[in-house]
N, C-alpha and C positions, 0 to 999 in steps of 0.2 A: 431516670435517664441519666446517662453519663455523657458529659461534654468534654471535649479536649480543645483548648485554645492554644494555638502554636504561633510562634514568631521567632525570627532570628534575633529579635531584640525585645526581650522581656525584662521589665524592671523589677528585679528581685531585691531583697534587702542587701544582698552582696554586690549589687550593681547590674548592669545590662549584660544579658547573655542569651544564647539560644535556649529555648525551653518549651516544654509542653505543660500546660496548666490543666489538671484534671478537676472537673467540677461535678459534684453530685448534690442534688437538691438545693442548689443555690449557694453551696459552700465549696471552697477549695479543698479538695481531698489530698492532692499531691502536686508537687512541682518537680517534673522529671526531665530527663534529657529528651530532646526532640526525636531521637531515633528509637526510643523505647516503643515497644509494641502496645498500641492502645487496646482497651477492652473491645471485644468483638462488636458490641452494640453501641459503641460510642459515636456521638455526632461530632465531627471534627470541623473546627473553624480555623483556617490557616490565614494569618495576616501577613505572611511573607516577611518583608523587611520593615513594615510599619511597627512602631513601638507599642507594645502592650504594657500599659502602666496601671497602677491602682487608681481607682476613681478618685477624683479630687474631693476634698472635704472643705466646705466653706463655712467658717464659724462666725461670720458677721454679715447677716443678710436681713434687710428690713422688708418683710413680706406685706405688712400693713393690713392683714385680714385677721379677724373680722373688723368691720367698721369703716375701713378706707380701701375697699377692694378696687375702687376706681383709680387708686394710685398704683396698685400692683395686684396682689392676690396669690393664693397658693397655686392655682392652675397655671398662671402665666409665669410666675417666678420659678417654679420647679421645671417647667418646660424650657425656660431659658437656661437654667442650671444644666439640664441634660445636654442642651446644645453646646455648652462649654465644657463638657466632660466632668461636671460636678455630679457626684452620685449621692452625696449627703450634704445637707445644709442645716445650719442652726439659726433659728429666727430670733431677732432682737425683740425685746418686750415693749417697744414704743412705736408710735405711729399707727398702731391698731387701736380699736375701741371695743372693749376696755383694754387698757394697758395691762400687761401680764404681771400684776403685782400681788395677786391673790390666787389661791387654789381655784376659786370659782372662775376667775378670768382665764386661768390655764385650761379649765374644762371647756370654756367657750372657744378658745383657740383650737383645741383638739376637735371639737365638733365642726368648726369652720373648715378644717383641713380634710375631713373625712371624704374619701373617694375622689380627691382632686389632685393628688400629688404624683408627679412623674418620677420623683426621686425620693429617697428616704429623708426624714427631717426630725428635728427635735427643737426645743426652744430654751432660751435663757429666761429666768425670772427677772423682774425689775426690782430695784432697791431704792427707796426714798427715805426721807426723815420720818415718815409716818407708818411704814409697813413692816417694821422689824419683827413684829409678832407673827407675820405671815411667812418668814424665811423658812422655817422648818417644814411647814405644810407644803410650800412650793417644792422643796427638796424631795419630800416623800411623794409628791404628786408627779415627779418626773422631770422637773427643771434641771438642766445640766450645770447650772451655776447662776450667778447673779450679775446683772449689769447696772451700773450707776453712773451718774454724771457729777463731777465736782464743779461744774459751771452750769448755768441755766441753759437747758436744751430747748426752751421755748415750747415745752410740751406740758399741758395742764395736768395730765394724769401721771406723769413721771417727772417730777420736779427734781432739782439738784439735791445731792446729798451734802449736808453741811459737815464741817469737821466733827461736830458733836455727834451727828448721826452716824458718821463713819466709825467713830470710836464705840458707839453703842452696838452697831451691827457687826463689827469685826469679830468678836468672840463667838457670836452665833453662827456666822458664816464658817468660821474655823471649825466649829463642831460638826458641821455637815460634811466637811472634807471636800466641798465643791469650790471652784474658783470664783473669785470676785473680779469681774471685768470692769475696767474703769476708763471712762473718758477723762483723760488726765489733762485738764486745764483748770487753773484757778481763776476766779473772777477778778482778783486784785490787779494783776498786771494788765488785764483787758480793760478794766475801768480806767486805769491810769493812762493807757494809750488813747482812750476815747477823748480825753481832755485836749489832746493835741490835734484832734481830727475834726473839730466842730465845723470848720469851713472847708473841709477837704472835698475833693471831687470823687464821689463814690462810684463813678463809672471807670475809674482807674484802678487796676488790680493792686497797684502799690498801696493804695489807701486801705483796701481790705487786708492786705498782708500785714501792714503796720497795726491794724486793729486787733490782731491775734498774735502777739509777739511770742517768740520762743520761750521767754521767761515764764509765761503762763503754764506751759508744759513742764518746764524744768522744776518749778516750785511744786506743782502737783505731784510729780514723780518723787521728789524728796519727801513729801508727806506720806506717800504710799510706801516708800522704803522704810520709813520710821514705823508706820503702822504694821507692816509685815514683820519687822524685826521684833516688835513687842507682842504680837498676837500669833505669829507663825501661821497665818492663813495664806493660801495660794492667791497671789495678786497677779492679774494679767492686764497689762497696759494695752489697750486697743489703739489702733491706727496711730502709732508713733509717727510724728511728722518732722521732728527736729533731731538732727545728729548731735546736738549739744548735750543731750541727756545720756548719750551712750556710755561715757566713761563712768558716770555714777551708777548706771544700771549694771555695768560690767563689774564694778567693785562690789555691789550688793550681791550679785550672783556668786562671785568668788568667795564671799562671806558665807555662802550656803543658804541664802534666803530664797524661798520658793516664789520667785518672780519670773514671769514669762512675758514676752513682748511680741506684738505683731506690727506689721506695716501693711500698706495697701498698694495695689498696682498703680494708682494715679500718682502716688508720691515717688514711685520708682521710674515713672515714664515722663511726666511733665516737669517743667521747671518754671519758676516765677518769671524769669526773664522773657519767656516765650508766651506768656498769657496776654492776649491782646486786650485793648480797651473794650469794656462791656462784654467780655467773653464769660458770661455768668454760668455757662455749662461747666466751668472748671472751679466753681465755688464749692468748697467743702470746709469742714472744721475738724481739726486744725487745718490751716491752709497749706496749699502746695507752696513749698519754699524754693530756695535758690538751686542752681545747678550744682554748686559745691555741696550743698546740703543733700541733694539727691544722691550724689556719689558717696557721701558719708553713710547714708542708709544702706546702700549696696554693701559698703564695707562692714556695717553692723550685721548684715545677714551672713556674709562670708565668715566673719569672726565668730558668729554664734550668739552674739548679744541679742539679736532679733531672731526669734524662733520660727516665725511662720508668716505667711502672707494670706490675708483674707480680703474679700472685695470691699466690705462696707457698702454693699449695693444699697443705695438710698434713692429710690425712684420717686417721682412726683409727676403730676400732670404738667405738660409743657408750659402752660401759662404761668405756673409758679416759678419758673426760671426767669421770668421777666425779660425775655430775649429782645423784645421791641424797645424797652427802655434801657436795659443793660446796667442797672443799678445794683452793685454788689451788696449794698446794705439791705436791699429789699428782696433779693432773689433767694429762693430756697437753696439751702446748702446740702449738697450730696451729689455723688457721682454714681451712675448706674453702669454696671459692667459685667453682670453675671455670665453672659454667653460668650464673652471674649477675654475674660480675665487671664486665663492661662496663656493665651497667645500674647497678651500685653507683656506679661512677665517673661515669657520665653524670648520675646523679641529683645528685651533688655538684657537678658542673660546671654543671648547669642552675641550681642554687640560687645559684651565684656568677656566673652570666651569662657563662660561658666558651664560646667557639665550638666547634662540633662538630669542626672541623679538628684541634683539639688532641687529641681522643680518638684520632683516627687516628695522629697523631704519637706519642703516648705509649704506645699499645697495639699499634701495627702497625709503623711505620717504624723507630723507635728500637730496639725489641727485636730486629727482624730484623737490624739493624746490629750489635748486641751479639753475636749468635750467628753472625755472618759469613754471613748469608743474604740480605743486602740486594741482591744481584744477581738474586734469584729471588722474594723475598717482601717484603711490607710496603707496597707502593704499587701503584696502578693505572697502568701504563705499558707500552708495547710491550716485549716480551721477558720480561716477568715471568710467573710462574705465575698462572693465572686463578683465584685464591683470593679469594672475595668473601664479605661478610656483607651481607645486606639488612636494614636497620635502620629501625625506626620511632621516631624520637626523641621524638615527641609522645605516644605511647601509654604507659600505665602498667599495673602489675600488682602484686598482693600476693604476696609470696614464700610459697609453700607447699612441702610435701615433694615435690609433683609437679614443681615447677620445678627441682629440684636435680639429678636424673639420676645423679649419681655414686653409688658403692656404698652408702654409709650416709647417708641424708638428714638429717644433723645440721648445724645452721647457726645462728649468732647472728643471721642476717638473717630468720629465720622471722617472718612477721607484718609485716615492713616493706613499705611501698609504694615501689616503684622506678619510675623512668622509663627508657624505652628498651627496646623489644621486638625481639628477634632473630626475623625472619620466615623467613629462609632462610640456610643456610650452604652455600657452594659451594666445592668443592675441585677445582682444575684443570678447571673448567668443568662439573662434575657435582654436582648437589645431594646433600648428605648426608641420608639418610633419618633419621627419628627413631629407628629401630632401630640406626643407626650402621653402615651398610654398611662393611665393613673394606677401604677403598680407599686408606688412608693408607700412606705409605712413609717410610723413614728418609731424611733429607735432610742 
C-alpha cells in the first residue's frame, strides 16, 4: 500500500514547505511537491495547514520495568510518549529491577517490553565501578550507549562511578564507539554545601537549591572534558542545569572533542524564584536554577553548545513526592512530562520568537543522532521510517490530569497553559490510537 501524507507545512531538512510525503511499507519513499500526481492506488492523508513533523525522539526516559511497573511501565510510558508526539524513546538503565548493567538484565528488559509498546524503543546500558567487564556484551546485545552517575543516585543496583572507575571504563567504552551518558555532578561540592545546611528549613526550595550547587556540575564537566580529551570517547552530558558550564563546554567542542549536551523542558520552563514552599513536584537533580540561568540555557541551545532536549521523564507513585509534608530532602527527585514535553518546549520557544524548525532539530534529529538512529529516525526524507507528528503550533491548552496519560498523573505543569497541540502521532505510516496500539518495536 502506498500512502501520501500532505500538508502546506511539512518539516523537511531544508525547512517548512508544502510537500507530499510518499510512504511505502512504513518507509518514506519520496518527498515531492504537493501538486504531483500521486499513484493511482495511494491512500491520501491531507493535514491542510497543520505541521507535519518528524516524530520526536526522547533519549532520556525512566520506564522502570521490569521490577517497578507500579511506578510506570512500558505500556503506560509508550502510550504517554505517543500522546506527546514521541515515536521513539530510549530507556534509562535504573529504577528497574534488575538494573540494565549486564546482558542478562538487558534480556529481561526486552522480555518485559514484548508486546506492550505503542512506540519504538531502545535502551541504554548502565555503568558502575563493578561492571566494566559487561560493557562490550551490552554493546553487542543492543544497548545504544552507557549511562553513569558521578554522584550517588541512591540506587542500590546502579551505584556511582568513581574517578578510578571512569578511568578504567573510558577506553572500553571508546572501543565500542557508543556514547557515555553522564549525570554530571561531583559529590565534593554537595558534601561541602551540606555542612552549612544542618539546621536549614527543608520545606524551602532555597535550601534544596543550595544543597546542589552549580559547582558540582562544573567540576564534573571539567573531569569529563579531561577524560574525553585523553580517551577520545563520545561523552554526553545529560540534563545540564547550569549555564555556568557553557563556556568550558563550548571551548571543548571548539577543540574538536566529541562532547554533546542535553537539557530538559523543566530547566527551560521553571525558575527557582517561582518555586513555592513545599512544591516538591519541582524537585529534580540537578535542581531548577534561577531565571537568569534559565535564559542562559536557552542561549546555549541557540548557540549550539546544547545539542538537544530530552525529558528525563522520572515518574514515581504520588506518595513518594511527599506532597503532604513538602520536605525537599525526603521527596523523590524527578519530573514526569512525556506527554506534554514538546508543548512545554514550544511554549518557551514561542515566547522567545524561536522558529519551529529548532523544535524539530532539538527533539527529533539531534536525539536520533545521539542514539545512533539517524539513518532511520529524526527527519522527513527518503529512506527514513515514516514516523510523524501532526502538530498545531497555534493552538493552546490547559494542562489537566487528562493530558498526562502516564501511569500517575502527577505534574508540576498542572494548570499551566501551553502552546502546541499534538493532533496525530504516526509510527511507520500508521496512526497510534489513544489506547496505544502496541505496534512499537525495539530499534
